[in-house]
N, CA, C and O of each residue as an XYZ file, in Angstrom:
424
protein
N      63.755    163.668      2.722
C      62.636    163.469      3.430
C      63.097    163.563      5.113
O      62.324    163.856      6.026
N      64.281    163.299      5.230
C      65.204    163.438      6.491
C      65.167    164.945      6.863
O      64.831    165.381      7.964
N      65.510    165.588      5.927
C      65.930    167.094      5.946
C      64.412    167.862      6.496
O      64.283    168.687      7.401
N      63.247    167.203      5.508
C      61.983    168.046      5.729
C      61.525    167.645      7.165
O      61.054    168.519      7.894
N      61.661    166.175      7.662
C      61.365    166.278      8.961
C      62.083    167.001     10.015
O      61.436    167.425     10.972
N      63.393    167.197      9.945
C      64.137    167.984     10.589
C      63.791    169.499     10.729
O      63.738    170.017     11.845
N      63.573    170.154      9.666
C      63.128    171.383      9.393
C      61.743    171.623     10.224
O      61.611    172.572     10.996
N      60.714    170.640      9.974
C      59.494    170.617     10.265
C      59.563    170.494     11.950
O      58.760    171.115     12.647
N      60.482    169.731     12.457
C      60.533    169.106     13.889
C      61.119    170.539     14.731
O      60.722    170.948     15.822
N      62.196    171.146     13.838
C      62.819    172.277     14.421
C      61.871    173.737     14.203
O      62.072    174.748     14.876
N      61.174    173.668     13.500
C      59.996    174.920     13.515
C      59.097    174.408     14.468
O      58.763    175.278     15.271
N      58.630    173.404     14.649
C      57.667    173.154     15.852
C      58.242    173.333     17.253
O      57.554    173.769     18.175
N      59.483    172.996     17.384
C      60.017    173.185     18.807
C      60.286    174.720     19.160
O      60.018    175.317     20.203
N      60.901    175.194     17.974
C      60.749    177.124     18.149
C      59.682    177.846     18.399
O      59.682    178.956     18.931
N      58.524    177.089     17.933
C      57.425    177.593     17.854
C      56.689    177.592     18.915
O      56.091    178.627     19.207
N      56.571    176.462     19.705
C      55.760    176.234     20.794
C      56.188    177.178     22.117
O      55.463    177.123     23.111
N      57.136    177.872     22.118
C      56.856    178.635     23.132
C      56.058    180.100     22.616
O      55.949    180.907     23.540
N      55.615    180.459     21.587
C      55.045    181.092     21.098
C      53.162    181.131     21.490
O      52.256    181.961     21.423
N      53.318    179.763     21.887
C      51.856    179.601     22.539
C      51.585    180.026     24.032
O      50.539    179.756     24.621
N      52.569    180.672     24.541
C      52.586    181.161     26.168
C      51.861    182.521     25.976
O      52.295    183.520     25.403
N      50.685    182.343     26.570
C      49.761    183.489     26.151
C      49.782    184.904     27.465
O      49.049    184.569     28.396
N      50.239    185.902     27.634
C      50.095    186.592     28.257
C      49.247    187.859     27.912
O      49.514    188.627     26.988
N      48.292    187.968     28.689
C      47.205    189.427     28.220
C      47.916    190.489     29.030
O      48.929    190.296     29.704
N      47.267    191.634     28.886
C      47.412    192.754     29.361
C      47.072    192.605     30.624
O      47.837    192.784     31.572
N      45.662    192.202     30.710
C      45.102    191.982     32.412
C      45.936    191.407     33.131
O      46.132    191.882     34.250
N      46.708    190.161     32.689
C      47.575    189.123     33.305
C      48.973    190.045     33.862
O      49.493    189.957     34.974
N      49.296    190.739     32.976
C      50.557    191.893     33.197
C      50.423    192.842     34.082
O      51.409    193.169     34.742
N      48.997    193.567     34.304
C      48.678    194.575     35.208
C      47.943    193.950     36.309
O      47.151    194.681     36.903
N      48.064    192.651     36.719
C      47.453    192.236     37.894
C      48.174    192.212     39.401
O      49.399    192.093     39.438
N      47.541    192.305     40.436
C      48.421    192.425     41.553
C      49.405    191.337     41.742
O      50.586    191.632     41.927
N      48.979    189.979     41.710
C      49.784    189.035     41.845
C      51.284    189.116     41.005
O      52.396    189.120     41.532
N      50.951    189.185     39.451
C      51.913    189.394     38.637
C      52.981    190.444     38.961
O      54.186    190.219     38.852
N      52.506    191.497     39.331
C      53.342    192.733     39.742
C      54.088    192.295     40.828
O      55.303    192.416     40.678
N      53.595    191.678     42.194
C      54.090    191.435     43.402
C      55.121    190.282     43.107
O      56.103    190.262     43.848
N      55.032    189.273     42.081
C      56.057    188.360     42.028
C      57.088    188.619     41.056
O      58.034    187.873     40.806
N      56.817    189.811     40.491
C      58.160    190.446     39.510
C      58.871    191.199     40.445
O      59.968    191.615     40.072
N      58.395    191.547     41.895
C      59.584    192.164     42.693
C      59.038    193.905     42.773
O      59.661    194.783     43.370
N      58.068    194.057     42.208
C      57.182    195.556     42.307
C      57.254    195.817     43.727
O      57.260    194.888     44.534
N      57.315    197.199     44.124
C      56.863    197.941     45.368
C      55.135    197.588     45.541
O      54.367    197.141     44.689
N      54.893    197.933     46.828
C      53.302    197.655     47.163
C      52.613    199.139     46.585
O      51.454    199.193     46.174
N      53.646    200.459     46.637
C      53.063    201.495     46.197
C      53.015    201.862     44.981
O      52.257    202.786     44.686
N      53.951    201.117     43.805
C      54.040    200.945     42.603
C      52.768    200.099     41.976
O      52.148    200.325     40.937
N      52.587    199.079     42.924
C      51.236    198.225     42.426
C      49.978    198.867     42.493
O      49.083    198.693     41.666
N      49.882    199.944     43.923
C      48.797    200.544     44.149
C      48.714    201.536     42.959
O      47.683    201.397     42.301
N      49.544    202.489     42.537
C      49.543    203.576     41.819
C      49.351    202.673     40.200
O      48.828    203.412     39.366
N      49.533    201.889     39.900
C      49.459    200.890     38.616
C      47.836    200.646     38.644
O      47.102    201.090     37.762
N      47.360    199.874     39.781
C      45.958    199.913     39.662
C      44.916    200.845     39.487
O      43.814    200.714     38.955
N      45.668    202.185     40.237
C      45.032    203.261     40.318
C      44.632    204.014     39.040
O      43.552    204.482     38.679
N      46.176    203.973     38.321
C      45.579    204.603     37.037
C      44.909    203.944     35.863
O      44.286    204.536     34.982
N      45.160    202.332     35.977
C      44.095    201.790     35.021
C      42.831    201.830     35.439
O      41.985    201.774     34.547
N      42.388    201.928     36.743
C      41.059    201.995     37.140
C      40.475    203.499     36.563
O      39.364    203.771     36.108
N      41.519    204.249     36.743
C      40.954    205.580     36.419
C      40.658    205.921     34.855
O      39.668    206.526     34.444
N      41.806    205.365     34.010
C      41.569    205.193     32.622
C      40.519    204.333     32.137
O      40.123    204.603     31.003
N      40.047    203.494     32.646
C      38.702    202.662     32.200
C      37.555    203.254     33.123
O      36.503    202.628     33.255
N      37.796    204.627     33.846
C      36.245    204.746     34.358
C      35.874    203.752     35.527
O      34.661    203.662     35.717
N      36.431    203.221     36.095
C      36.243    202.201     36.938
C      36.430    202.784     38.189
O      37.435    203.422     38.503
N      35.313    202.534     39.020
C      35.479    202.675     40.643
C      36.848    201.738     41.253
O      36.977    200.576     40.869
N      37.698    202.264     42.088
C      38.546    201.464     42.806
C      38.457    201.588     44.241
O      38.564    202.662     44.833
N      38.229    200.309     44.868
C      38.111    200.497     46.595
C      39.035    201.066     46.899
O      40.140    201.175     46.368
N      38.519    201.552     47.984
C      39.629    202.296     48.781
C      40.120    201.139     49.910
O      39.614    200.033     50.102
N      41.385    201.817     50.660
C      41.692    200.759     51.577
C      41.091    200.885     52.768
O      40.866    202.028     53.165
N      40.752    199.882     53.489
C      40.064    200.022     54.724
C      40.228    200.931     55.791
O      39.338    201.435     56.476
N      41.893    201.154     55.899
C      42.322    202.499     56.832
C      41.493    203.697     56.528
O      41.271    204.467     57.462
N      41.022    203.951     55.395
C      40.235    205.388     55.107
C      39.191    205.476     56.285
O      39.034    206.479     56.982
N      38.611    204.486     56.394
C      37.485    204.692     57.790
C      38.016    204.998     59.029
O      37.360    205.636     59.852
N      39.389    204.519     59.292
C      40.138    205.261     60.552
C      40.305    206.615     60.540
O      40.147    207.329     61.531
N      40.703    207.097     59.165
C      41.215    208.379     58.978
C      40.081    209.369     58.951
O      40.404    210.549     59.090
N      38.776    209.078     58.792
C      37.682    209.912     58.922
C      37.110    210.072     60.094
O      36.240    210.938     60.182
N      37.404    209.409     61.067
C      37.216    209.713     62.308
C      37.436    211.260     62.683
O      38.308    211.777     61.986
N      36.826    212.144     63.656
C      37.040    213.401     63.741
C      38.091    213.725     64.320
O      38.790    214.628     63.859
N      38.454    213.004     65.545
C      39.906    213.469     66.145
C      40.998    213.102     65.561
O      41.973    213.854     65.589
N      41.052    211.786     64.872
C      42.202    211.510     63.894
C      42.126    212.680     62.592
O      43.169    213.082     62.077
N      40.964    213.095     62.201
C      41.260    213.949     60.919
C      41.809    215.202     61.418
O      42.802    215.687     60.875
N      41.129    215.877     62.605
C      41.759    217.092     63.255
C      43.275    216.947     63.635
O      44.007    217.932     63.539
N      43.746    215.768     64.053
C      45.216    215.592     64.277
C      45.986    215.623     63.275
O      47.068    216.206     63.329
N      45.495    214.914     62.046
C      46.152    214.952     60.989
C      46.271    216.145     60.184
O      47.286    216.383     59.529
N      44.924    217.154     60.225
C      45.266    218.071     59.537
C      46.117    219.213     60.061
O      46.452    220.145     59.330
N      46.520    219.112     61.554
C      47.222    220.000     62.228
C      48.570    219.384     61.668
O      49.241    220.231     61.077
N      49.095    218.204     61.704
C      50.238    217.691     61.270
C      50.599    218.315     59.823
O      51.709    218.734     59.493
N      49.340    218.286     58.965
C      49.804    218.425     57.354
C      49.854    219.955     57.441
O      50.452    220.399     56.461
N      49.438    220.899     58.263
C      49.548    222.332     58.350
C      51.035    222.512     58.707
O      51.721    223.332     58.096
N      51.534    221.749     59.694
C      52.602    221.924     60.065
C      54.231    221.333     59.243
O      55.368    221.801     59.313
N      53.723    220.232     58.557
C      54.554    219.568     57.622
C      53.746    219.247     56.233
O      53.063    218.231     56.102
N      53.904    220.216     55.236
C      53.255    219.815     54.110
C      53.565    218.430     53.404
O      52.572    217.891     52.917
N      54.590    217.860     53.284
C      55.022    216.570     53.257
C      54.355    215.710     53.689
O      54.485    214.586     53.203
N      53.537    215.905     54.611
C      52.715    214.729     55.466
C      51.959    213.719     54.609
O      52.015    214.213     53.483
N      51.397    212.771     54.543
C      50.738    211.936     53.591
C      49.310    212.112     53.796
O      48.815    211.655     54.826
N      48.724    212.602     53.107
C      47.178    212.862     53.278
C      46.507    211.640     52.277
O      45.318    211.932     52.149
N      46.735    210.703     51.713
C      46.322    209.732     51.376
C      45.786    210.042     50.026
O      45.384    209.067     49.391
N      45.697    211.295     49.424
C      45.168    211.966     48.457
C      45.774    211.422     46.939
O      45.164    211.627     45.890
N      46.733    210.889     46.996
C      47.657    210.575     45.614
C      46.868    209.822     44.726
O      46.260    208.771     44.928
N      46.974    210.578     43.614
C      45.926    210.056     42.651
C      44.702    209.717     42.680
O      44.220    208.842     41.961
N      43.746    210.747     43.979
C      42.474    210.203     43.849
C      41.683    211.557     43.763
O      41.961    212.629     44.301
N      40.626    211.234     42.948
C      40.075    212.466     42.412
C      40.529    213.599     41.766
O      40.114    214.755     41.845
N      41.768    212.953     40.878
C      42.095    214.181     39.769
C      41.499    214.528     38.842
O      41.138    213.538     38.206
N      41.146    215.554     38.342
C      40.321    216.035     37.076
C      41.438    216.297     36.206
O      42.019    217.377     36.311
N      41.834    215.385     35.302
C      42.748    215.894     34.511
C      42.381    216.303     33.207
O      41.633    215.558     32.574
N      42.852    217.555     32.599
C      42.515    218.171     31.518
C      43.379    217.880     30.430
O      44.572    217.965     30.721
N      43.122    217.564     29.274
C      44.136    217.267     28.643
C      44.396    218.366     27.482
O      45.190    218.005     26.613
N      43.856    219.613     27.356
C      43.982    220.493     26.810
C      44.157    221.894     27.476
O      43.451    222.073     28.468
N      45.028    222.980     27.077
C      45.299    223.973     27.821
C      44.208    224.906     28.317
O      43.305    224.962     27.482
N      43.994    225.604     29.310
C      43.134    226.523     29.446
C      43.587    227.813     30.511
O      44.614    227.736     31.186
N      42.862    228.752     30.546
C      43.492    230.018     31.552
C      43.682    229.416     32.883
O      44.366    230.043     33.691
N      43.260    228.487     33.160
C      43.613    228.126     34.703
C      44.523    227.530     34.982
O      44.721    227.234     36.160
N      45.581    227.068     33.754
C      46.749    226.652     33.995
C      47.900    227.886     34.306
O      49.000    227.816     34.853
N      47.235    228.926     33.775
C      48.475    230.084     34.354
C      48.361    230.554     35.445
O      49.200    231.351     35.865
């Protein structure tokens, strides 16, 4: 009887951590990724790719309104013309991903 209770007690003791539930939605949330030490750009990229895969619209940052002003847009285009590596905030935005090859790939 004591052996049975000991085995049952150890089984319950080792089975308790298996009740800790972490869903996929929890593991890709902004707070979870931030608490794990990931950078802001990786968090934004992850959320953009998840929203794109699910076909959901992703809210754009507030600073996008600032970049749409005509003077700011002209200055940014000038700097982008001089330096092609200049960030135009279009990373992963409006990409039309084709999964099959076509003549446009050539």
